[in-house]
C-alpha positions in Angstrom: 9.5 -27.6 21.9 6.7 -25.7 19.9 7.1 -25.4 16.2 7.7 -21.7 15.6 7.9 -21.9 11.7 5.2 -19.8 9.9 2.0 -21.6 9.2 1.1 -21.9 5.6 -2.2 -22.8 4.1 -2.2 -25.2 1.1 -5.4 -23.7 -0.6 -5.4 -26.3 -3.4 -3.8 -29.7 -4.1 -0.1 -29.0 -5.0 2.4 -31.0 -6.8 4.9 -33.0 -4.7 7.9 -30.9 -6.0 6.1 -27.8 -4.3 4.4 -29.4 -1.3 7.5 -31.3 0.0 9.7 -28.2 0.2 6.9 -26.3 1.7 6.5 -29.0 4.4 10.2 -28.8 4.9 10.3 -25.0 5.6 7.1 -24.3 7.1 4.1 -25.6 9.1 2.0 -26.7 6.1 -1.7 -27.2 6.6 -4.9 -27.6 4.7 -8.1 -25.9 5.4 -9.4 -28.5 7.5 -6.7 -28.3 10.0 -5.7 -24.7 9.7 -5.7 -22.2 12.5 -6.0 -18.5 13.0 -2.1 -18.4 12.9 -1.9 -18.8 9.1 0.6 -16.2 7.8 0.8 -17.4 4.2 -1.6 -18.9 1.6 -0.5 -20.9 -1.5 -3.2 -21.3 -4.1 -3.1 -22.2 -7.7 -3.9 -19.8 -10.5 -7.5 -20.9 -10.7 -8.2 -21.0 -6.9 -11.0 -18.6 -5.7 -10.2 -17.2 -2.3 -13.2 -15.3 -0.8 -12.9 -12.4 1.5 -14.9 -14.4 4.0 -12.3 -17.2 3.9 -9.3 -14.7 4.2 -11.0 -12.9 7.1 -10.7 -16.1 9.1 -6.9 -15.6 9.2 -6.2 -12.3 11.0 -2.3 -13.0 10.8 -2.3 -13.5 7.1 0.7 -11.6 5.5 1.0 -13.0 1.9 -0.7 -15.1 -0.8 1.8 -16.6 -3.1 -0.1 -17.9 -6.3 1.3 -20.7 -8.3 0.1 -19.3 -11.6 0.3 -16.1 -13.6 -3.5 -15.5 -13.2 -4.6 -14.2 -9.9 -8.2 -13.3 -10.6 -9.3 -15.6 -7.8 -7.6 -13.4 -5.3 -9.4 -10.3 -4.1 -6.3 -8.0 -4.6 -8.0 -4.7 -3.6 -9.2 -6.1 -0.3 -5.8 -7.6 0.4 -4.1 -4.2 -0.4 -6.3 -2.5 2.0 -5.2 -4.9 4.7 -1.5 -4.8 3.8 -1.6 -8.5 2.6 1.0 -9.0 -0.1 0.2 -11.0 -3.3 2.7 -12.6 -5.7 2.2 -14.8 -8.9 4.5 -16.7 -11.3 4.8 -14.7 -14.6 7.3 -15.0 -17.4 8.3 -18.7 -16.7 5.1 -20.0 -18.3 5.0 -17.6 -21.2 6.5 -19.8 -23.9 4.5 -23.0 -22.9 1.2 -21.1 -23.0 2.1 -19.3 -26.4 2.9 -22.7 -27.8 -0.4 -24.1 -26.9 -2.1 -21.0 -28.5 -0.2 -21.6 -31.6 -1.0 -25.4 -31.4 -4.9 -24.5 -31.2 -4.6 -22.3 -34.1 -2.9 -25.0 -36.3 -5.3 -27.8 -34.9 -8.4 -25.8 -35.9 -7.1 -24.4 -39.2 -5.7 -27.7 -40.4 -8.5 -29.8 -38.7 -5.8 -32.0 -37.2 -8.1 -33.6 -34.5 -10.8 -34.3 -37.1 -8.3 -35.9 -39.4 -6.7 -38.0 -36.7 -10.2 -39.3 -35.8 -11.0 -39.8 -39.5 -7.9 -42.0 -39.6 -8.6 -43.9 -36.6 -12.1 -44.7 -37.6 -10.6 -46.1 -41.0 -12.5 -43.5 -43.1 -9.5 -43.0 -45.3 -10.3 -46.3 -46.9 -13.4 -44.6 -48.3 -11.7 -41.4 -49.6 -9.3 -38.5 -48.7 -10.0 -36.1 -45.8 -11.6 -32.8 -46.7 -9.4 -29.8 -47.3 -8.5 -27.5 -44.5 -7.1 -24.0 -44.4 -3.7 -22.6 -44.5 -2.2 -19.9 -42.1 -0.2 -17.7 -44.3 -1.8 -14.3 -45.1 -4.5 -14.9 -42.5 -5.0 -12.2 -39.6 -4.3 -13.3 -36.0 -6.0 -10.7 -33.7 -4.6 -10.8 -30.2 -6.8 -9.7 -27.3 -4.3 -8.6 -24.6 -0.8 -8.0 -25.8 1.1 -8.9 -22.6 3.9 -11.5 -22.4 1.9 -14.4 -23.5 0.2 -12.2 -26.3 3.5 -11.0 -27.6 5.0 -14.4 -27.7 2.0 -15.8 -29.5 2.2 -13.0 -32.0 5.8 -13.7 -32.7 5.2 -17.3 -33.2 2.3 -16.7 -35.6 4.1 -14.1 -37.5 6.8 -16.8 -38.3 3.9 -18.9 -39.8 3.2 -16.0 -42.2 0.3 -14.5 -40.5 -0.6 -10.8 -40.1 -0.8 -9.5 -36.5 -3.3 -7.1 -35.1 -4.2 -6.5 -31.3 -6.5 -4.8 -28.9 -5.7 -3.6 -25.3 -5.9 -0.8 -23.0 -3.5 1.3 -25.1 -1.2 1.0 -28.1 2.3 -0.4 -27.6 5.6 0.1 -29.4 5.2 -3.0 -31.6 5.0 -3.3 -35.5 1.4 -4.6 -35.4 -1.8 -3.0 -36.0 -3.7 -1.6 -32.9 -7.5 -1.7 -32.6 -9.2 0.7 -30.0 -12.4 -1.5 -30.4 -12.6 -5.3 -29.8 -15.5 -5.7 -32.3 -13.2 -3.9 -34.8 -10.3 -6.2 -34.2 -12.7 -9.3 -34.3 -14.0 -8.2 -37.7 -10.4 -7.8 -39.1 -9.4 -11.3 -37.6 -9.5 -14.8 -39.0 -8.5 -16.0 -35.5 -9.3 -14.0 -32.5 -6.9 -15.1 -29.7 -7.8 -14.4 -26.1 -4.7 -13.7 -24.0 -5.9 -11.1 -21.7 -6.1 -11.5 -17.9 -9.4 -12.7 -16.2 -11.2 -11.0 -13.4 -14.3 -8.5 -13.2 -12.8 -6.1 -15.8 -12.8 -8.7 -18.6 -15.9 -10.8 -17.6 -17.7 -12.0 -20.8 -15.7 -9.5 -22.8 -16.0 -11.8 -25.8 -19.8 -11.7 -26.2 -22.5 -12.3 -29.0 -21.5 -9.0 -30.7 -17.7 -9.9 -30.7 -18.5 -13.3 -32.1 -20.8 -11.9 -34.7 -18.0 -9.6 -35.9 -15.6 -12.4 -36.1 -17.9 -14.1 -38.5 -18.5 -17.4 -40.3 -14.9 -17.7 -41.5 -13.5 -16.8 -38.0 -12.0 -19.0 -35.3 -12.0 -18.2 -31.5 -8.9 -19.3 -29.5 -8.9 -18.9 -25.7 -5.8 -19.7 -23.6 -6.5 -17.1 -20.9 -9.5 -17.5 -18.7 -12.8 -19.1 -19.4 -14.6 -16.1 -17.7 -13.5 -13.8 -20.6 -15.8 -15.6 -23.1 -19.5 -15.7 -22.6 -19.7 -19.6 -23.0 -23.4 -19.6 -23.6 -23.1 -17.2 -26.5 -20.0 -19.2 -27.8 -22.2 -22.3 -27.9 -24.9 -20.6 -29.7 -22.3 -19.1 -32.2 -20.9 -22.5 -33.0 -24.4 -24.2 -33.3 -25.6 -21.5 -35.7 -22.4 -21.2 -37.6 -21.8 -17.5 -36.6 -18.1 -18.4 -36.4 -16.5 -21.4 -38.0 -15.0 -23.1 -34.9 -13.1 -22.6 -31.7 -10.0 -23.8 -29.9 -10.2 -23.6 -26.1 -7.8 -24.5 -23.2 -10.0 -22.8 -20.5 -13.7 -22.9 -19.6 -16.1 -20.9 -17.3 -16.6 -23.8 -14.8 -13.5 -26.1 -15.0 -13.3 -29.0 -15.1 -17.0 -29.1 -16.1 -17.4 -28.7 -19.8 -21.0 -28.3 -21.2 -22.1 -31.2 -23.3 -23.2 -28.7 -26.0 -19.4 -27.6 -26.5 -18.4 -31.3 -26.4 -20.9 -32.1 -29.3 -19.2 -29.4 -31.5 -17.0 -31.9 -33.6 -15.0 -29.1 -35.4 -13.9 -27.5 -32.2 -10.8 -28.4 -30.3 -10.7 -28.6 -26.5 -7.9 -29.1 -24.1 -8.0 -29.6 -20.3 -6.2 -26.4 -19.2 -2.7 -27.6 -20.2 -1.1 -24.3 -21.2 1.6 -24.4 -18.6 1.5 -28.2 -18.0 5.1 -29.2 -18.6 7.5 -30.6 -16.0 9.9 -27.8 -16.7 7.4 -24.8 -16.3 5.5 -26.2 -13.4 8.9 -26.7 -11.5 9.9 -23.2 -12.3 6.5 -21.9 -11.1 6.9 -23.9 -7.8 10.3 -22.3 -7.4 9.0 -18.7 -7.7 6.4 -19.6 -5.1 9.1 -20.7 -2.7 11.4 -17.8 -3.5 8.6 -15.2 -2.9 7.7 -16.8 0.4 11.4 -17.0 1.4 11.9 -13.3 0.5 8.8 -12.3 2.4 9.7 -14.1 5.7 13.3 -12.8 5.5 12.2 -9.2 5.0 13.6 -9.1 1.5 12.1 -7.6 -1.7 9.5 -9.9 -3.3 10.5 -11.4 -6.7 7.3 -11.1 -8.6 4.8 -9.1 -6.6 1.4 -8.3 -8.1 
């Protein structure tokens, strides 16, 4: 008897706790053994799906992204063709905001440097240099969405002042800046929390970094594409800014050696949502969106 379950394309390696229930409910395939009958695609947040690839699947109905970011999906192209797109917001907000705060603390208090100082037994020769406190400093949030707000609330509890830039002012008790350079100039920490995609490509450029200044720190937990990485390297090498804390990069998992050579900066391998609890919740949303679609019900988290 033929298997009449919908064919679902796994567009990236998926964790077992998502792949196994997908295999149980659908005809799960990889690109190498996919057919023109693919009706759904499951990518990760950083997966890039070209229109050329998607055009190979004339029966495609839905793309269910395991991630809050969907900048790798050509959403306007999908909309024109009636292809639905979903993502997994909300469930990863707290974890990503925690990483943003961790990067602020790690860069301000020089925690990675001090840990290395201890392991290299340099303490025997004298105390570690002084670092910087957070209280009274300004955290400028670029993109005051769910993650931006959660980050702001956490940093406010550390005694920091909050400012932000976005498309429009919001009903929040924090200072709004219409201009990103103005926000950078006011900030001790410029925290990138906006979506990726063409509209924010290299938004943090040389001018913004110059405005942030030699006492400023750049934190990025959004998308590597938002920051001009070459200009960031130059800014770090020349002392245009003090340092940076990055969880995302332009060409992951490849990180330029010029960045890696910056000892005062802190880099993480895109672990913002990387907890057992959050990744399982994200997988659950992917499954729920697919189930709702194929049952003709309202999508849980449509883009």
